[in-house]
C-alpha positions in Angstrom: 87.4 119.4 84.5 84.5 117.3 83.4 81.0 118.5 84.0 78.8 116.4 86.3 76.4 114.2 84.4 72.8 114.8 84.0 70.8 111.7 84.4 67.9 111.1 82.1 65.5 108.3 82.6 64.2 106.5 79.5 61.5 104.0 79.5 60.8 101.7 76.6 57.2 101.2 75.4 55.7 98.4 73.4 53.4 98.9 70.5 50.2 96.8 70.0 52.3 93.9 68.6 54.6 93.9 71.6 57.5 95.5 69.6 59.7 97.9 71.6 59.3 101.5 70.4 61.6 104.5 70.8 62.6 105.4 74.4 60.4 108.0 76.1 61.8 110.4 78.7 60.2 110.2 82.1 60.5 111.9 85.5 59.1 109.2 87.6 60.9 106.2 88.9 59.5 102.9 87.8 61.1 99.6 88.7 60.0 97.8 85.5 61.4 100.5 83.4 62.3 98.5 80.3 59.2 96.5 80.0 61.2 93.3 80.6 59.0 90.3 80.8 59.8 87.6 83.4 60.1 85.0 80.7 63.0 86.8 78.8 66.3 84.9 79.4 68.9 86.9 81.3 72.5 86.5 82.3 74.4 87.5 85.4 78.0 88.7 85.2 80.5 89.9 87.8 82.1 93.1 86.8 84.9 95.1 88.5 83.3 98.1 90.1 85.9 100.3 88.4 84.9 98.9 85.0 81.2 99.6 85.8 82.1 103.2 86.8 84.1 103.7 83.6 81.4 102.2 81.4 78.6 104.2 83.1 80.6 107.5 82.7 81.3 106.7 79.1 77.7 105.8 78.3 76.4 108.9 80.0 78.8 111.2 78.1 78.6 109.5 74.7 76.2 110.4 71.9 75.1 106.8 71.0 74.0 108.1 67.6 77.7 108.7 66.8 78.9 105.2 67.9 79.6 103.0 64.9 77.2 100.1 64.9 76.3 97.4 62.4 72.8 96.7 63.7 70.3 98.9 65.7 70.2 96.2 68.4 73.8 97.1 69.4 72.7 100.7 70.3 69.7 99.3 72.2 71.9 96.9 74.1 74.2 99.8 75.2 71.1 101.8 76.3 69.9 98.7 78.2 73.3 98.4 79.9 73.2 102.1 80.9 69.7 101.7 82.3 70.7 98.7 84.4 73.8 100.5 85.7 71.7 103.5 86.5 68.9 101.7 88.3 70.5 98.6 89.8 73.8 99.9 91.2 75.0 102.8 93.2 77.3 103.9 90.3 75.2 107.0 89.4 76.2 108.6 92.7 80.0 108.5 92.1 82.1 111.6 92.3 84.5 112.9 89.6 87.3 111.9 91.9 86.0 108.3 92.0 85.6 108.3 88.2 89.2 109.5 87.8 90.4 106.7 90.2 88.4 104.1 88.4 89.8 105.1 85.0 93.3 105.0 86.4 92.7 101.5 87.9 91.2 100.1 84.7 93.9 101.6 82.5 96.6 100.2 84.8 95.3 96.7 84.3 95.2 96.9 80.5 96.7 93.7 79.0 96.8 94.8 75.3 
């Protein structure tokens, strides 16, 4: 049986030149948690809830330092995705049973 996840909040800080620095753990909830300026272009996607549950569970249980990347921005993008799923959805409140059901649903629809 999988252990429940521990949720850590990480907030990015910018240095004097506006460059994002290493994430800093924080206890407080802050809505502008990634220092995202209003003028940064964004995209909106529709994602199956089950996909979101599976991705969130994987991101919470994966050591991103062990994920093969070819550029540091890839790891940062994964952290950004995790942060958005954590703060902008109800996904962090899912139960292990819901995670198991989501994994089964996503695996059932695999086309490759």
